[in-house]
N, C-alpha and C positions, 0 to 999 in steps of 0.2 A: 504494500500500500504506500502511496505517496502522501506527503504533507499537503493538505488542501487549505485554501483560503476560507477562514471562518465566515467572513463577510459574504462570499459567494455561496457557501453552503446554506446560509440563512436566507439570502435574497432569492435563491433559486428554488425555494420550497414555500409555496403559499400557505401551507398549514402543517408545520412540523409538530404542532400540538404543544406539549411541554418538553423542555429540553434542559440538559445539564452539560455544562462545559467544565472540565477540570484540567489544570496543567500548571506550568511554571512561567513566571513573567519573563519578558524579553531580557531583562538585566540579571536574571537568575536568582534574585533575592527573595521573591515572594511565591508562595503557593497561591494559585488563582482558581476561583470557581465562579460560575455564573449559573443562575437558574431563571428560566422565563416560563410564563404561562400565556396561552392564547385561548381564544374562545369563539365559538360559532353561535351559541345560544345566548339569549339575554341573561340567563342565570350564570353562565360561565363568564360572561363579560362584566358582570356586576361584582368585581373583586378588586381589592388592592392588597399590596404587601405592606406590612407594618412590623417594625422591629419589636421584639419581645424582650422581657426582662432578663432572659437567660442567655443572652448573646446570639440568639437566633432570630428568626422571623416567623410571622404567622400570616395566613390569608384572612381577610375580613371582607364582609359584604360592604361595598361602597354605599349602597342604599339598602339598609336593613329591611325596609318595607317591601322591597322587590325580591328578597331572597326566597327561592322556591324550595330546593332540596339541598341542604348543606352537606349531605353525607360524603360526597366525593370532591367537594370544592373548598371546604373549610378545614384546614389542617396546618401543621407546622412544617413547612418545607425544609427548614434549617434548624438544627440544634447542635450545641457544643457540649462535649463530655471530655474534660481533661485535654488530652492531646489529639482528640478526634473532632472533626467538623463533619457532620452528617447532612447530606443534601438529598432530598427525594421529591417525588411528585405526588406524595400521598401520606396517609397516616402511618405508613411503614417507617417513617422517621422515628416514631416512638418505639416501634418494634426493635429497630436496630439499636437505639439508645439504651433500651432496657436490656437487650441481649448482651451488648458489650459491657454494660455495668455488672452483669452476672458472670462475666468471664467467657462468653461465647464470642466466636469470630463474627465478622461482618456477614460472611456467607452462611454460617450456622444460624444466625439470627433471622435470616430471611427464609429459612426452610418452612416456617409456619405460615408464610404468606404466598399468595398467587396473584394473577392479574386481576384487574378491577371487574366487578360484576355488572358492567354496563353493556349488556347485550344490545345490538349485535357487534359492537366494536371490540369488546374485551380489551380495553386499553391496557397496555403493558405498565407494570410498575418499574420505574427506573430509579436507581439509587446510586449514591457515591459516598465514600468515606475518605476524607483527607486526614492523614496521620503525620504529625510532626513531632519528633522526639529527639532531643539533644542535637539539633541542627540537621537531622536527617528527615527527608520528606519522601513519602510514598502515598499512593492512592489506589483505591479499588472502585470499580463500577459494576453494576449489576442490572440485568433486565429479566423480569419474570413475565412470560407471555404465553398466550394460548398456542397450542400446536397447530399452526396453519388455520387459525380461527375455529378450531375444535375445542370447546370449553371443557371437554372431559379429560384433557391432559395439559399439564403446565410444563413449559420448557424453561429451564433455569440456566442462566449464563452469568458467570462472574469473571471479570478481567482485572488483573493486578498489574500495577506499573511501579516499579522501583526506580529510584533516582531519576525522575523525569528530567528531560533536557530543557534548558532555557529556551523560551520562545515557542514551546510545543505543548500541545494538549490533546485531549480526546473529547469528542462531542457525541452524545447519545440523546435521542429524542423519541417520542412515543409513536409518531406516524411518519410514513414515507411521503405523505402528501395528503391532499384532500380526497374525499370519496365517501361512498355510502355502501357498505360500512367503511370506516376509516382503516386503511392498510397499516398494519403494525410495522414498526421499525425492523429492519433485517440486517444481519451481519454484525460485525464487531464495531465498537465505537470508532468513529471517524477521526483520523489524525488531522489536527487543524493547527494553524499558527496562532500564537498568543502574542499580540503586539501592543506596545505603548504602555502608558501608566494606567492607573485605575479609571481615570476620567475619559481618556481617549478610547480605552477598551470598552467601557460602558456605552459610550456614544456609538462605537462601531456596531455592537450587538443590537442596540435599540433601533438604530436607523435602518438596519437591514432586515428586521422582522416586518412581516406584512402589515401595512398600516391599518387595514380593516380588522385584522384578527388579533393583533397583539394586545395584551392586557397589562402585564407587569413584568419587571425585571429586577433581579437581585444580583449584585456583583460584590465579591469580597477578595481582597488581596491580604494575605497573611505573611508577615515577615518571618522567614524561616529561622532566622537567628534568635529573635526575641519573642516570637509568638504574638506580637501586637498586630492588630488588623485595622484595615479601613473598609468601610461598607458604603455602597451606593445602592439606592432603591429608586426606580423609575415607575410611576403608575400613570397609565393613560387616563384613568379617572382621577380628577383633581377637584 
C-alpha cells in the first residue's frame, strides 16, 4: 500500500460516515488523532461535540427538543485512562475503558461487542487506542463488522502499529460511500499523510469533509515526551 493524501481520501468520498485518523505529527513530536461524524438524517445531524470533565468528549443533541433516538448517536467518542487515549464511534469507548482498567487488552475488551444493530446497514464499530508510555508511542485500531452484510456473523479485525513514523497515519471509517444500504468499510486502515500543526491539520480535515453531510470534528495532538495535549473541536451546528 502507498501513502495517500488524507485530504483527497476525504474529499473523494461523499459519505465516509464516521471516521478515525491516528498517526504521528509531521515534526515527530506528537501523537495525533482525529474523529469526525457525518449524518444523513435530521436526528444524526442534530449533534455537537463537547469536551467532558474526564479529558475526553461527548456527543450532545444540538437541539434537545428535536432528539429522536439517542441510542446510537449519544455517547463518549473519546476517553482517557492513564497512558491510553481511546477513540471510537460508539459506546464501545466505555467497553474498552472498563476492559483495560480490568487488565484486558484492547482486542480482548472488544470481544463482547459486535457491529451496530441498525438494520439494514449494520454499521461497523471502529475503535482506536493510542498508548504513550515513557516516551514510546504505539497505537491499535479495530473494526467489528457484519460478514458481507450477514448479521448472523461478526468479523473482527485488529491492527497494531508500533513506533509510527513522523508524518504518517492510518484512516478507518464506517462506509465506503453513500448507498442504501450503506456499504461497510473494506480492507485495512488506509495509510495517509499527517501534515502541519494542530490548526492546519484540523482545517484540512474539516474543509475536505462533504459540506452537506459533515456534523462535527475532534482533533487532538498529544506531546509524546510530556503527555500534554491540545484539542480542537469543530461543530457545524453553532
